[in-house]
Structures are given as C-alpha cells and as structure tokens.
C-alpha positions in Angstrom: 77.3 153.6 -21.9 77.1 151.1 -24.7 77.0 148.2 -22.2 74.1 149.9 -20.4 72.1 150.3 -23.6 72.7 146.7 -24.6 71.6 145.6 -21.1 68.3 147.6 -21.4 67.8 146.2 -24.9 68.3 142.6 -23.7 65.8 143.1 -20.8 63.3 144.5 -23.2 63.7 141.6 -25.5 63.3 139.2 -22.6 60.0 140.8 -21.6 58.8 140.7 -25.2 59.5 137.0 -25.5 57.7 136.3 -22.2 54.7 138.3 -23.3 54.7 136.6 -26.7 54.9 133.1 -25.2 52.1 134.0 -22.7 49.9 135.3 -25.5 50.1 132.0 -27.3 49.1 130.0 -24.3 45.6 128.6 -23.8 44.9 130.7 -20.7 46.7 133.9 -21.7 48.3 134.0 -18.2 51.9 135.2 -18.0 53.6 133.6 -15.0 56.8 135.0 -13.6 59.7 132.8 -12.6 60.1 132.2 -8.9 63.2 133.6 -7.3 66.1 131.2 -7.0 69.4 131.7 -5.1 71.3 130.5 -8.2 70.0 133.5 -10.1 72.4 135.7 -8.2 75.4 134.2 -10.1 73.6 134.5 -13.5 73.7 137.4 -15.9 70.8 138.6 -18.1 71.8 136.4 -21.0 71.9 133.3 -18.8 68.3 133.9 -17.7 67.2 134.7 -21.3 68.8 131.4 -22.5 66.9 129.4 -19.9 63.7 131.2 -20.8 64.0 130.4 -24.5 64.8 126.8 -23.7 61.7 126.5 -21.5 59.6 128.0 -24.3 60.8 125.3 -26.7 60.3 122.4 -24.2 56.9 123.7 -23.2 55.8 123.8 -26.9 57.1 120.3 -27.4 54.9 119.1 -24.6 51.9 120.7 -26.2 52.9 119.1 -29.5 53.1 115.7 -27.9 49.6 116.1 -26.5 48.2 117.2 -29.9 49.9 114.4 -31.8 48.8 111.7 -29.3 45.2 113.0 -29.6 45.3 112.6 -33.4 47.3 109.4 -33.2 46.1 107.5 -30.1 47.4 104.2 -31.3 50.9 105.5 -30.9 50.8 106.0 -27.1 49.1 102.6 -26.7 52.2 101.0 -28.3 54.2 101.9 -25.2 51.8 100.3 -22.9 50.9 103.5 -21.1 47.7 103.7 -19.1 46.7 107.1 -20.6 47.7 109.8 -23.0 48.6 112.0 -20.1 51.0 109.4 -18.7 52.7 109.0 -22.0 53.2 112.8 -22.4 54.6 113.1 -18.9 57.1 110.3 -19.5 58.4 111.4 -22.9 58.9 115.0 -21.7 60.4 114.2 -18.3 63.8 115.3 -17.3 66.0 113.4 -18.2 64.5 112.5 -21.5 63.9 108.8 -22.1 66.2 106.6 -24.2 64.9 105.0 -27.4 67.0 102.2 -28.9 70.2 104.0 -27.9 69.4 106.9 -30.3 68.7 110.5 -29.8 68.5 113.8 -31.7 68.4 113.6 -35.5 68.6 109.8 -35.6 65.3 109.6 -33.7 63.6 112.2 -35.9 64.6 110.1 -39.0 63.4 107.0 -37.2 59.9 108.5 -36.9 59.5 108.3 -40.6 61.2 104.9 -41.1 58.9 102.3 -42.6 60.5 99.5 -40.6 60.1 101.2 -37.2 57.2 99.7 -35.2 57.5 101.7 -32.0 55.8 104.9 -30.8 56.4 107.5 -33.6 55.2 110.4 -31.5 57.7 109.5 -28.8 60.5 109.2 -31.4 59.7 112.6 -32.9 59.3 114.5 -29.7 62.3 113.0 -27.9 64.3 113.4 -31.0 63.6 117.2 -31.1 64.0 117.5 -27.4 67.4 115.9 -27.3 68.5 117.8 -30.5 67.5 121.1 -28.9 69.2 120.2 -25.6 72.4 119.4 -27.6 72.2 122.9 -29.1 72.3 124.2 -25.6 75.4 122.1 -24.8 73.3 119.7 -22.8 72.6 122.3 -20.1 69.3 123.3 -18.6 70.8 126.0 -16.3 73.3 128.6 -17.4 75.8 130.7 -15.5 78.4 133.3 -16.2 80.9 130.9 -17.7 78.5 129.3 -20.2 79.0 130.4 -23.8 76.5 128.9 -26.2 77.4 128.5 -29.9 75.0 130.5 -32.1 75.5 128.3 -35.1 74.3 125.2 -33.2 71.2 127.0 -32.1 70.5 128.3 -35.6 71.0 124.8 -37.1 68.6 123.3 -34.6 65.9 125.8 -35.8 66.4 124.7 -39.4 66.1 121.1 -38.3 62.9 121.8 -36.6 61.6 123.4 -39.8 62.6 120.2 -41.7 60.9 118.0 -39.1 57.7 120.0 -39.4 57.8 119.6 -43.2 58.4 115.9 -42.9 55.5 115.5 -40.5 53.2 117.2 -43.0 54.4 115.4 -46.2 56.0 112.0 -45.4 53.8 109.1 -46.5 54.4 105.3 -46.0 54.4 103.0 -49.0 50.8 102.3 -48.2 50.0 105.9 -49.0 49.3 107.0 -45.4 50.9 109.8 -43.4 53.2 108.4 -40.7 51.5 110.7 -38.2 48.4 112.8 -38.6 49.0 116.4 -37.7 48.0 119.6 -39.7 46.0 117.5 -42.1 45.2 114.0 -43.0 41.8 113.3 -41.5 39.5 115.7 -43.4 40.3 118.7 -41.3 43.0 121.4 -41.1 44.6 122.1 -37.7 46.9 125.0 -37.9 47.8 124.9 -34.1 50.5 122.4 -35.1 52.1 125.1 -37.3 51.9 127.7 -34.5 53.7 125.4 -32.1 56.5 124.7 -34.6 56.7 128.4 -35.4 57.0 129.1 -31.7 60.0 126.7 -31.3 61.7 127.9 -34.5 61.4 131.6 -33.4 62.7 130.9 -30.0 65.8 129.1 -31.3 66.4 131.7 -34.0 66.2 134.5 -31.4 68.6 133.0 -28.9 70.9 132.2 -31.8 71.0 135.8 -32.7 71.5 136.9 -29.1 74.5 134.6 -28.8 75.9 135.7 -32.2 75.8 139.3 -31.0 77.3 138.4 -27.7 80.3 136.6 -29.2 80.6 138.8 -32.3 80.4 135.8 -34.6 78.4 135.7 -37.7 75.8 133.0 -38.2 76.3 131.1 -41.5 73.1 130.6 -43.5 72.6 127.0 -44.4 70.8 125.9 -47.5 69.3 122.5 -47.3 69.6 121.2 -50.8 68.2 117.8 -49.9 64.9 117.7 -48.2 65.9 115.1 -45.7 69.3 116.4 -44.9 69.3 117.4 -41.3 72.2 119.6 -40.1 74.5 118.1 -37.5 74.4 119.9 -34.1 
C-alpha cells in the first residue's frame, strides 16, 4: 500500500514539474515526451531524473542565448557565423572541450582576468558539465542507476554561486565580466528566473533521490564566496 502511495505521489510530482517548466516557457506549450522502447525498462524515478536533467539543460540553452545577446563580442571570439551557431555548438551533445577543463574549473575561468576566450561558452559549458557530473555523466537512466542526492544538492548550490558571481564579479577595470541581470542601465530579471529554474530542478531531484535511498542530505554552508563544492 505504501509503495502504491509513493508511486502516485511521484507521478503527481512529475506532472507538476512538467507543468511548471511549461509555464515558464515563452510559448506556454507543454509538450509530451515521445514514446521510446527504452522506457519499458525504466521506472518512474528514471523518467523523472531524465525530465529534471532536460529542464536544466534547456534553461542553460536559454541562458546562453540571453548572455550572447547582451555580450555579442563573446560569441565572435570563437569565430562563429552567428549567435545561433554559437549556442547550438556550446549546448550540443557531447559538450565541447575548453582547454581540457570542465565543470567548476570552467566556471572559475569565466571570471579569470587572464582568460581571453569566450566567457559565455566557459560559463555555460562549465555548468553543463558540472550538472552532468552530478548525474554520474548519464543522460538516460534505467533501473540499475542510483544517483547520489548529495551530488545533485551540491550542484544546485554551485549554480547559486555561479549566478551570484555573474551579477557581482568585476574586472580590475571596473567592468562586469559578463552583462546579465544588470550592467547596462536596465534590469533583466529573466536571468534570475532561469537560474531559479535550474536550482529548483536540481534541489527537487536531490530530494527525490534522498527519499529513495533513505539518506539525509547534508546542508553545506559556503563560508567563502568563491568556494565551489566538489561534485
């Protein structure tokens, strides 16, 4: 009986997240996932895991578009023909390599005074690869996959920190490394909504996994502003 109740609760949660993500989209349309034969050997949590991951990667693609629009000189550094081409390349599967770095190293490099490359690419690919690591580098999940709740939780805290750094980190010349929420005479809260969407998705799947494995998530206090948590 308890298992049946938990299954119903999980399905309700899945539907809620889908509606939530659809409500935040520009069109308001909620698109269902097409049937795949592989779904037969997945349980509800596997499907929910994939859905949460897709929400994060979709939000990161939107973030890349917005950042490139406000910082067009960045995509031109990579020699791309257009903003659209740049976005497709930096969000393609598999994610591109940047100087042999990924995850937290790339996020830090975004705000490195000495880095002369595409900072939008460094930030987006850094978050993408960090999030993928929190999912044990999987994009598809099956019955045997058991994600670690603490990794997912830690990745959410790192996204929070990356968002804060994006808003507050200035170069020695007194300029923001990347324009986003502010910095050009206007306030654009759509950036905050995208970060909030990613953070909520990671926190939610972390709690689902904690309940599944009966393990408690340890709260992490980031005493130093630039101290990312290893995944």
